[in-house]
C-alpha positions in Angstrom: -31.9 -10.8 44.4 -34.3 -11.3 41.5 -33.2 -12.1 38.0 -30.0 -13.9 38.8 -29.0 -14.4 35.2 -28.0 -11.3 33.1 -27.6 -11.7 29.4 -25.7 -9.3 27.1 -24.6 -9.7 23.5 -20.9 -9.8 22.6 -19.6 -6.2 22.1 -22.8 -4.6 23.3 -22.4 -2.1 26.1 -26.1 -2.0 26.8 -28.2 -3.0 28.7 -26.4 -1.5 31.7 -25.9 -3.9 34.6 -28.2 -2.8 37.5 -29.2 -4.5 40.8 -30.7 -3.8 44.2 -28.5 -5.2 46.9 -30.5 -6.9 49.6 -30.0 -8.6 53.0 -31.0 -12.2 53.8 -34.6 -11.0 54.4 -34.9 -9.3 51.1 -34.6 -5.7 52.5 -32.6 -3.2 50.5 -29.1 -2.5 51.9 -28.5 1.2 52.8 -25.4 2.2 50.9 -25.1 5.7 52.2 -21.4 6.6 52.3 -20.4 3.3 50.7 -18.3 2.6 47.6 -19.0 -0.4 45.3 -16.9 -2.4 42.9 -18.0 -5.1 40.4 -16.0 -8.3 40.2 -16.3 -10.8 37.4 -14.5 -14.0 36.9 -14.9 -16.9 34.5 -15.4 -20.3 36.2 -11.9 -21.8 36.9 -10.1 -18.5 36.1 -7.4 -17.4 38.6 -7.8 -13.7 37.9 -10.9 -11.5 37.5 -12.0 -10.3 34.0 -13.5 -7.3 35.8 -12.5 -5.5 39.0 -13.8 -2.0 38.5 -15.7 0.7 40.4 -19.4 0.6 40.1 -21.9 3.4 40.9 -24.3 3.8 43.8 -27.4 4.9 41.9 -29.8 5.1 44.9 -28.0 4.7 48.3 -31.0 4.5 50.5 -32.7 1.8 48.4 -29.5 -0.2 47.7 -29.4 0.4 43.9 -26.1 -0.1 42.1 -25.0 -0.1 38.5 -22.2 -0.7 36.2 -21.5 0.6 32.7 -19.8 -2.0 30.5 -16.4 -1.2 29.0 -15.6 -2.6 25.6 -13.2 -5.2 27.1 -15.8 -6.4 29.5 -18.1 -7.8 26.8 -15.5 -8.9 24.1 -15.5 -12.6 25.0 -18.4 -15.1 24.8 -19.0 -17.1 27.9 -20.4 -17.6 31.4 -19.1 -15.4 34.2 -19.7 -15.2 38.0 -20.2 -11.6 39.1 -20.5 -10.0 42.5 -20.7 -6.6 44.0 -18.1 -5.6 46.7 -19.4 -3.0 49.0 -17.1 -1.0 51.4 -19.3 0.7 53.9 -18.5 4.1 55.5 -17.3 2.2 58.5 -14.6 0.6 56.4 -16.2 -2.9 56.7 -16.6 -4.9 53.5 -19.4 -7.2 52.3 -19.9 -8.9 48.9 -23.3 -9.5 47.3 -24.8 -11.9 46.8 -23.1 -13.4 49.9 -25.0 -16.7 49.9 -23.5 -18.2 46.8 -20.6 -17.9 44.3 -22.2 -14.9 42.6 -24.8 -14.1 40.0 -24.4 -15.3 36.4 -23.6 -13.1 33.4 -23.8 -14.7 30.0 -22.2 -13.0 27.0 -23.9 -14.5 23.9 -23.1 -14.2 20.2 -24.7 -11.9 17.8 -26.4 -13.1 14.7 -24.6 -10.6 12.4 
């Protein structure tokens, strides 16, 4: 997955979080019939900050997205995020699956 760090300013609900889910060879995962959730957790936290449904924007090309809620971007910090996919077969896989997750950084505004 390219661009493994995503920046968003505190209290900003744009830009939208979007990714293309890929297999180990870099090929897009076919998400036809799948559902997706976004999980976000601060390092060392015991419970997720986010555990919400995400959207499948383009199933054949593995594109997913998430629209921030106000509570998602209200706290400065570093967060590990991952996409949980439940395929039509009922099997589950998390992306990225080769590390803890990708990094989301909520930064402060100047004014």
